[in-house]
KETOR-677246 format. One record per residue: residue number from 1; residue in three letters; x, y, z of N, C-alpha, C, O in turn. Coordinates in steps of 0.02 Angstrom, whole numbers, plus 50000, padded with zeros to 5 digits. Atoms other than C-alpha are relative to their C-alpha. Example, Ala and Ser with C-alpha at 12.3 -4.5 7.8 and 13.67 -1.06 7.14 Angstrom:
1_ALA_50045_49941_50000_50615_49775_50390_50045_50060_50000_50097_50059_50033
2_SER_49958_49941_49997_50684_49947_50357_49961_50055_50037_49986_50110_50045
***
This chain:
1_UNK_49920_50048_50038_51946_54590_51558_49989_49942_50007_50031_49901_49987
2_UNK_50013_50062_49950_51864_54450_51645_49931_49980_49925_49920_49928_49895
3_UNK_50063_50014_50042_51706_54471_51522_50057_49982_49900_50047_49947_49851
4_UNK_49987_49992_50076_51824_54507_51366_50013_49911_50001_49977_49879_49962
5_UNK_49941_50062_50012_51950_54313_51400_49909_49948_50016_49876_49969_49968
6_UNK_50091_49978_50004_51730_54243_51443_50021_49962_49946_50045_49907_49931
7_UNK_50028_49994_50051_51686_54308_51297_50055_49932_49950_50030_49876_49943
8_UNK_49945_50040_50044_51855_54214_51178_49995_49905_50032_50003_49862_49989
9_UNK_49995_50052_49972_51845_54049_51293_49904_49993_49998_49874_49962_50041
10_UNK_50072_50049_50032_51656_54014_51222_49988_50020_49915_49964_49972_49885
11_UNK_49934_49990_50072_51717_54084_51035_50002_49932_49990_49960_49903_49955
12_UNK_49939_50021_50011_51841_53960_51050_49969_49939_49995_49975_49907_49943
13_UNK_50012_50038_49991_51744_53824_51126_49883_49984_49929_49850_49935_49910
14_UNK_50030_50046_50044_51591_53829_51005_50011_50003_49923_49973_49975_49883
15_UNK_49978_50004_50036_51700_53877_50867_50023_49892_49963_50011_49858_49913
16_UNK_50015_50080_50006_51753_53679_50909_49940_49954_49986_49964_49904_49960
17_UNK_50082_50021_50002_51569_53607_50897_50024_49989_49979_50065_49943_49979
18_UNK_50016_49976_50094_51550_53689_50725_50064_49954_49966_50054_49940_49907
19_UNK_49960_50029_50030_51712_53592_50687_50024_49941_49957_50043_49918_49903
20_UNK_50038_50082_49979_51673_53440_50762_49944_49942_49961_49943_49881_49952
21_UNK_50034_50044_50042_51528_53412_50663_49998_50034_49941_49938_50035_49931
22_UNK_49967_49983_50049_51576_53481_50524_50041_49951_49966_50036_49929_49908
23_UNK_49930_50039_50021_51726_53380_50513_49981_49947_49976_49936_49925_50011
24_UNK_50005_50052_50044_51715_53229_50387_50046_49928_50079_50031_49869_50068
25_UNK_49963_50044_49981_51832_53122_50533_49951_50004_50064_49975_49973_50112
26_UNK_50028_50023_49914_51680_53139_50698_50001_49949_50002_50027_49929_50055
27_UNK_50017_50053_49972_51645_52993_50692_50071_49941_50006_50061_49881_50018
28_UNK_49949_50023_50000_51829_52936_50688_50022_49992_50050_50056_49945_50070
29_UNK_49980_49986_49921_51844_53018_50861_49965_49973_50041_49992_49959_50094
30_UNK_50045_50019_49970_51674_52950_50922_50041_49955_50010_50058_49939_50067
31_UNK_50017_50078_49999_51727_52787_50861_50065_50002_50064_50045_49984_50119
32_UNK_49948_49983_49965_51919_52826_50956_49964_50000_50095_49970_49957_50139
33_UNK_50044_50014_49945_51802_52878_51107_49981_49977_50020_49980_49986_50080
34_UNK_50028_50039_49988_51718_52758_51111_50068_49894_50030_50066_49848_50070
35_UNK_49930_50035_49984_51891_52638_51110_50012_50001_50101_49999_49970_50153
36_UNK_49971_49965_49946_51967_52742_51234_49943_49985_50085_49951_49979_50146
37_UNK_50054_50003_49886_51805_52723_51387_49995_49934_50020_49994_49920_50080
38_UNK_50005_50081_49997_51790_52522_51357_50077_49992_50018_50085_49952_50063
39_UNK_49934_50014_49964_51971_52520_51395_50008_50023_50095_50018_50000_50152
40_UNK_50017_49955_49879_51950_52640_51579_49949_49956_50007_49938_49965_50067
41_UNK_50047_50045_49938_51811_52509_51630_50037_49963_49973_50094_49972_49994
42_UNK_49913_50064_49965_51931_52375_51607_50022_50000_50044_50004_49970_50094
43_UNK_49971_50006_49952_52042_52415_51687_49955_50039_50059_49997_50050_50103
44_UNK_50014_49970_49946_51918_52510_51822_49989_49920_50032_50005_49898_50088
45_UNK_50012_50050_49971_51858_52340_51821_50063_49943_50049_50073_49931_50108
46_UNK_49912_50025_49963_52040_52236_51842_50012_50032_50059_50024_49994_50106
47_UNK_49985_49974_49931_52069_52360_51984_49950_49959_50054_49968_49921_50099
48_UNK_50018_50046_49971_51913_52301_52044_50016_49967_50042_50043_49974_50096
49_UNK_49976_50079_49986_51919_52116_52049_50069_49995_50002_50078_49936_49988
50_UNK_49946_50023_49947_52133_52130_52117_49986_50040_50062_50031_50049_50103
51_UNK_50024_49946_49954_52041_52245_52233_49964_49921_50065_49981_49891_50116
52_UNK_50035_50053_49969_51926_52116_52288_50017_49908_50031_49991_49872_50073
53_UNK_49931_50048_49989_52049_51973_52296_50062_49994_50049_50097_49945_50061
54_UNK_49999_50005_49944_52115_52035_52427_49976_49983_50055_50006_49995_50107
***
């Protein structure tokens, strides 16, 4: 049973990867990810700066 569940998960991950590569919107996904990463880094920098001021 564990092998079957693991196999299904691996197949789903591979299918999702193929879908993202073949999808014409994968560039939009990448752009969105970059924006989110930038916002997260800015928030971390802001938190560091507020902690340093104390």
